C-alpha positions as CSV (number, residue, x, y, z in Angstrom):
1,M,95.0,23.9,30.0
2,K,93.1,23.8,33.0
3,K,90.2,21.5,33.7
4,D,88.0,24.8,34.5
5,Y,88.0,26.0,31.1
6,V,87.2,22.7,29.6
7,A,84.2,22.4,32.0
8,Y,83.1,25.9,30.8
9,T,83.7,25.1,27.4
10,V,81.4,21.9,27.4
11,V,78.5,23.7,29.5
12,G,78.8,26.5,27.1
13,V,78.2,24.2,24.1
14,V,75.5,22.1,25.5
15,M,73.5,25.3,26.5
16,G,74.0,26.6,23.0
17,L,72.5,23.7,21.6
18,V,69.6,23.8,23.8
19,L,69.0,27.2,23.2
20,G,69.2,27.0,19.5
21,F,66.9,24.1,19.4
22,L,64.2,26.0,21.1
23,V,64.6,29.3,19.1
24,A,64.8,27.2,15.8
25,N,61.7,25.2,16.9
26,W,59.8,28.3,18.2
27,T,60.4,30.4,14.8
28,Q,59.4,27.5,12.6
29,Q,56.1,26.6,14.1
30,G,55.4,30.7,14.6
31,P,53.7,32.1,17.7
32,S,50.2,32.0,15.9
33,Q,50.7,28.1,15.4
34,A,52.2,27.3,18.4
35,V,49.0,26.5,20.3
36,A,45.8,25.5,18.5
37,G,42.9,27.7,19.2
38,P,39.1,26.8,19.7
39,K,38.4,27.7,15.9
40,D,41.2,25.3,14.8
41,E,39.7,22.5,16.5
42,A,36.3,23.3,15.2
43,A,37.2,23.4,11.8
44,S,35.8,20.3,9.8
45,V,37.6,18.3,7.1
46,N,34.4,18.5,5.0
47,S,34.4,22.5,5.4
48,S,34.1,23.6,1.4
49,N,37.3,25.6,1.9
50,S,39.3,23.2,3.8
51,P,42.7,22.5,2.1
52,Q,42.3,18.8,3.3
53,L,39.9,17.9,0.3
54,P,41.3,16.4,-2.9
55,P,41.4,18.3,-5.9
56,G,38.0,18.2,-7.8
57,H,36.3,17.5,-4.5
58,P,32.6,18.6,-4.7
59,D,31.6,21.5,-2.5
60,I,30.3,20.7,0.9
61,S,28.9,23.7,2.2
62,A,26.5,24.1,5.4
63,G,23.1,23.3,4.3
64,Q,24.2,21.1,1.4
65,G,23.9,17.4,1.2
66,G,22.4,15.1,3.6
67,Q,19.5,14.0,1.4
68,A,20.5,11.3,-1.1
69,K,19.2,11.8,-4.4
70,Q,16.3,9.3,-5.6
71,L,17.3,6.2,-7.6
72,P,16.0,6.2,-10.9
73,A,13.3,4.0,-11.9
74,G,14.4,0.4,-12.5
75,H,17.6,0.5,-10.5
76,P,18.1,-2.8,-8.8
77,D,18.4,-1.3,-5.5
78,T,14.7,0.3,-5.2
79,G,13.2,-3.4,-5.2
80,A,10.8,-2.3,-8.0
81,A,10.9,-1.0,-11.4
82,G,8.8,2.1,-11.2
83,G,5.3,2.3,-13.0
84,E,2.6,0.6,-11.2
85,A,5.0,-0.8,-8.2
86,G,6.0,2.7,-7.4
87,S,2.4,4.2,-7.5
88,A,0.6,4.7,-4.5
89,T,-2.2,2.3,-5.7
90,A,0.1,-0.7,-6.1
91,Q,-0.6,-3.7,-4.3
92,P,0.9,-4.2,-0.8
93,A,3.2,-7.2,-2.3
94,A,5.0,-4.4,-4.1
95,A,6.4,-3.1,-0.8
96,S,8.1,-6.4,-0.1
97,A,9.4,-7.4,-3.5
98,S,12.8,-7.5,-4.3
99,I,15.3,-8.8,-7.1
100,E,15.5,-12.1,-5.3
101,L,13.0,-14.5,-7.1
102,P,10.9,-16.3,-4.4
103,S,10.8,-20.2,-4.7
104,L,8.8,-21.4,-7.8
105,D,8.6,-24.8,-6.3
106,P,4.9,-26.2,-5.7
107,L,3.2,-27.0,-2.6
108,P,3.6,-30.6,-1.4
109,A,0.5,-32.7,-2.2
110,G,-0.9,-33.0,1.3
111,V,-0.6,-29.2,2.1
112,K,-4.1,-27.7,2.4
113,E,-3.0,-23.9,1.7
114,E,-4.6,-22.0,-1.1
115,R,-2.6,-22.5,-4.8
116,A,-2.2,-19.9,-7.3
117,E,-4.4,-21.7,-9.8
118,Q,-7.4,-21.7,-7.2
119,K,-7.1,-18.0,-6.7
120,Y,-6.1,-16.6,-10.2
121,K,-7.1,-17.5,-13.6
122,N,-5.2,-19.0,-16.4
123,V,-2.3,-20.3,-14.4
124,Q,-0.3,-23.0,-16.6
125,V,3.5,-23.1,-15.3
126,L,3.4,-22.2,-11.8
127,T,0.7,-24.7,-10.7
128,G,0.8,-25.6,-6.9
129,V,2.8,-22.3,-5.7
130,P,1.3,-20.8,-2.9
131,A,-1.3,-18.2,-3.9
132,D,0.1,-15.7,-1.1
133,R,3.4,-16.0,-2.7
134,W,2.2,-15.1,-6.2
135,M,2.3,-11.4,-6.2
136,N,6.0,-11.2,-4.8
137,I,7.0,-13.7,-7.8
138,M,5.1,-11.2,-10.3
139,F,7.1,-8.1,-8.7
140,A,10.1,-10.0,-8.7
141,F,9.8,-10.5,-12.6
142,K,8.9,-6.9,-13.1
143,A,12.0,-5.8,-11.1
144,S,14.3,-8.1,-12.6
145,L,13.5,-6.9,-16.1
146,G,12.8,-3.4,-15.5
147,V,9.6,-3.5,-16.9
148,D,5.8,-2.8,-15.9
149,C,3.3,-5.6,-15.4
150,T,1.6,-4.6,-19.0
151,F,5.0,-5.8,-20.4
152,C,3.5,-9.5,-20.4
153,H,-0.1,-8.9,-19.4
154,V,-3.1,-7.2,-20.9
155,K,-4.0,-4.4,-18.3
156,D,-7.3,-5.4,-16.4
157,Q,-7.4,-8.7,-18.1
158,W,-4.4,-10.3,-16.4
159,D,-5.3,-13.8,-17.3
160,K,-5.3,-13.2,-21.3
161,D,-2.6,-14.8,-23.3
162,D,-2.6,-12.1,-26.3
163,K,1.2,-11.0,-25.6
164,Q,3.9,-12.9,-26.9
165,T,6.0,-11.8,-24.0
166,K,4.0,-13.7,-21.7
167,Q,4.3,-17.1,-23.6
168,I,8.2,-16.4,-23.7
169,A,8.2,-15.6,-19.8
170,R,6.4,-19.1,-19.2
171,K,9.2,-20.7,-21.1
172,M,12.0,-18.7,-19.0
173,I,10.1,-19.8,-15.8
174,K,10.5,-23.6,-16.9
175,M,14.3,-22.9,-17.9
176,T,14.7,-21.6,-14.6
177,R,13.0,-24.3,-13.0
178,D,15.2,-26.9,-14.8
179,I,18.6,-25.0,-14.2
180,N,17.9,-25.0,-10.5
181,S,16.7,-28.7,-10.0
182,Q,19.0,-30.3,-12.6
183,Y,22.4,-28.2,-12.8
184,V,22.9,-25.7,-9.9
185,G,21.5,-28.3,-7.2
186,G,22.4,-27.2,-3.7
187,I,24.9,-24.7,-4.4
188,G,22.5,-22.0,-5.0
189,R,19.9,-20.7,-7.1
190,V,19.6,-18.7,-10.2
191,S,16.8,-16.2,-11.2
192,C,15.6,-13.8,-14.0
193,F,17.8,-11.3,-12.5
194,T,21.0,-13.5,-12.8
195,C,20.8,-12.9,-16.4
196,H,18.6,-9.7,-17.1
197,R,20.2,-7.4,-14.4
198,G,17.2,-5.1,-14.6
199,Q,17.0,-5.0,-18.4
200,Q,14.3,-6.6,-20.8
201,K,17.3,-8.2,-23.1
202,P,19.9,-9.7,-20.9
203,P,23.5,-7.5,-21.4
204,S,25.9,-9.3,-23.6
């Protein structure tokens, strides 16, 4: 066999492979898919008719979504438990109230800052607490239990002791103080929300 025939055979095989590869690649993609058009680039995965969304995904059409739904009253992330704290007439302290319980520790003896018992009536357990911290503490109690102020207090007669829940609250305050000072120490603090989680009765 002549060398020319061998060379022609090799060149023909190589060209056939290259041509076959190009044709196969072109027919697999299709002429319409070979080059992405501007419409393809503008398509969003959030389109309601996009095949990329998983099955059961809610419809995301233009003009929908964007605004989150309002959290229900008493939800821990609202920082308040609805009712009076959520009303327009609520005291300013309600806006800064959160589930985290402010310190219940009394002021040192030498500090001349106004104390709660000097500003409010019938303060029995939280004596020595700064008066400007008082409402934040009350709103933290309120949010932690998911209740209104009247759960413990008589409306517009806040100093009265007519409700048993107010007596229980005083015992809980003492218990919380004891746990934080005697047991938890420097590794953290417990609060009403530690157990109650936004419910009147701690979940089991």
